[in-house]
TITI-106736 format. One record per residue (C-alpha): residue in three letters; x, z, y. Coordinates in pm, whole numbers, padded with zeros to 5 digits, always signed. Layout:
BEGIN
ALAXZY
...
END
This chain:
BEGIN
MET+00936+03403+07090
SER+01231+03569+06942
PRO+01482+03380+06728
LYS+01382+03593+06425
THR+01018+03485+06454
ASP+01124+03117+06481
ASN+01344+03153+06170
LYS+01060+03317+05975
LYS+00821+03036+06073
LYS+01079+02770+05976
LYS+01142+02940+05641
LYS+00768+02974+05577
TYR+00715+02606+05671
SER+01007+02502+05447
VAL+00866+02698+05153
ILE+00524+02535+05201
VAL+00675+02184+05223
ILE+00898+02238+04917
THR+00604+02382+04719
ALA+00382+02088+04814
LEU+00653+01836+04718
GLY+00710+02015+04388
PHE+00338+02011+04317
CYS+00318+01637+04396
ILE+00614+01564+04168
LEU+00452+01768+03891
ILE+00123+01575+03924
VAL+00296+01235+03926
SER+00505+01337+03623
ALA+00191+01448+03435
ILE+00016+01117+03512
LEU+00318+00912+03401
PHE+00349+01119+03083
ALA-00022+01071+03006
LEU+00012+00693+03056
TYR+00318+00692+02830
LEU+00129+00877+02555
LYS-00170+00643+02590
GLY+00063+00346+02542
LYS+00207+00509+02229
ASN-00142+00532+02077
ASP-00211+00163+02151
LEU+00085+00036+01952
PRO-00001-00286+01769
TYR+00027-00328+01397
ASP+00388-00293+01284
PRO+00434-00438+00935
ILE+00751-00240+00874
ARG+00623+00096+01001
ASP+00282+00055+00838
ASN+00426-00035+00497
MET+00663+00260+00459
THR+00634+00584+00263
ASP+00886+00863+00325
GLY+01105+00623+00523
LYS+01117+00364+00244
LEU+00936+00031+00213
LYS+00652+00038-00040
TYR+00646-00202-00331
ASP+00404-00492-00310
ASN+00161-00573-00590
ALA+00428-00773-00770
ALA+00448-00784-01147
ILE+00731-00818-01393
VAL+00647-01090-01642
LEU+00828-01111-01972
ASP+00618-01359-02170
SER+00335-01611-02131
ASP+00064-01362-02241
GLU+00169-01120-01966
LEU+00182-01408-01719
GLN-00180-01498-01803
LYS-00291-01133-01765
GLU-00120-01105-01425
ALA-00272-01436-01310
GLU-00618-01308-01408
LYS-00557-00986-01212
LEU-00462-01188-00904
LEU-00771-01405-00944
GLU-00987-01089-00959
LYS-00831-00969-00634
THR-00914-01303-00470
GLU-01269-01276-00597
GLU-01291-00923-00448
GLY-01246-01074-00102
TYR-00875-01099-00043
ILE-00801-01356+00225
SER-00708-01712+00134
LEU-00586-01915+00429
THR-00437-02259+00482
HIS-00248-02309+00807
LYS+00048-02459+00984
ASN+00266-02198+01149
THR+00303-02392+01477
ALA+00046-02482+01743
VAL+00153-02740+02003
SER+00031-02814+02356
SER+00132-03059+02626
ASP-00048-02877+02909
GLY-00027-02507+02815
GLU-00403-02480+02755
ASN-00511-02726+02486
PHE-00336-02666+02153
GLU-00331-02874+01834
CYS-00326-02652+01524
TYR-00437-02626+01162
ILE-00599-02300+01049
VAL-00858-02305+00766
ASN-01063-02025+00606
GLY-01006-02095+00235
SER-01312-02233+00054
GLU-01255-01975-00222
ASN-01314-01690+00023
ASP-01645-01503+00009
TYR-01651-01403+00374
ASP-01660-01559+00717
MET-01363-01477+00938
TYR-01264-01479+01300
ILE-00924-01545+01451
ASN-00724-01384+01731
ILE-00406-01548+01857
TYR-00156-01363+02078
THR+00154-01485+02261
ASP+00376-01229+02086
ASN+00364-00953+01825
THR+00254-00679+02067
ALA-00105-00810+02062
ARG-00136-00753+02435
GLU-00174-01112+02564
GLN-00458-01283+02379
VAL-00488-01661+02403
LEU-00777-01707+02158
LEU-01067-01518+02004
THR-01293-01737+01791
GLY-01645-01691+01668
LEU-01709-01669+01295
ILE-01556-01939+01077
PRO-01724-01987+00736
PRO-01524-02045+00416
GLY-01398-02404+00395
SER-01401-02448+00775
GLY-01130-02408+01033
LEU-00966-02515+01356
ASP-00765-02824+01439
HIS-00742-02740+01810
PHE-00821-02462+02054
HIS-00832-02399+02428
SER-00612-02107+02539
GLU-00770-01829+02745
ILE-00458-01829+02964
LYS-00237-02118+03071
LEU+00108-02088+02916
ASP+00423-02215+03082
PRO+00640-02470+02900
GLY+00846-02313+02626
SER+00819-02158+02282
TYR+00633-01833+02209
GLU+00670-01630+01889
GLY+00297-01563+01865
MET+00079-01373+01622
LEU-00224-01498+01431
VAL-00469-01226+01322
ILE-00734-01307+01062
THR-01032-01072+01017
GLN-01300-01117+00751
VAL-01659-01017+00831
GLU-01933-00927+00583
GLU-02273-01098+00566
ASP-02428-00864+00827
ARG-02186-01032+01076
MET-02086-00689+01212
THR-01888-00512+00938
ILE-01522-00594+00896
HIS-01442-00656+00531
GLY-01121-00498+00406
GLY-00818-00525+00630
GLN-00673-00788+00854
LEU-00408-01050+00790
PHE-00124-01074+01045
LEU+00087-01392+01048
ALA+00353-01538+01273
LEU+00236-01840+01471
LYS+00473-02027+01699
LEU+00309-02155+02017
VAL+00497-02451+02166
VAL+00422-02589+02511
ASN+00604-02915+02575
GLU+00720-03005+02925
END
């Protein structure tokens, strides 16, 4: 073979290899981008982001009270909201374990609630590592201990407690959910 033919074959081979590598890089980039976008859609509840309008925090349902008559009216409004199914909860904001699996806690579905609820507990506020999902808890009942789905190492975890009310059909979620901080402490 002549040197020109060898050079043409080498150039053709180089073009094919470079094209194949470029195509592989493009495919890997597309997959990584798709995974990145999927993760963006799975973002957990963010109380700051989800309570903003036009970049500003929204006002809560607070009331300005100037006299005792107004105070009574506002108290009656709040009572109506509770009767409509707003969540009443009694709990301690720390759950403690000596072995990383069995936790002592205090979480009670308020007896004034109209709906059963279930509880999720996560190790942090990303809601990605669940340690507990309960069955339905009727009003006036609660937990004083739970067994973690995963064994936690000794230390302190800034966990998240999620309360969800369920209607009488035991399938329909009533209203929204309540998200609370719950410290998980595993003693050494």
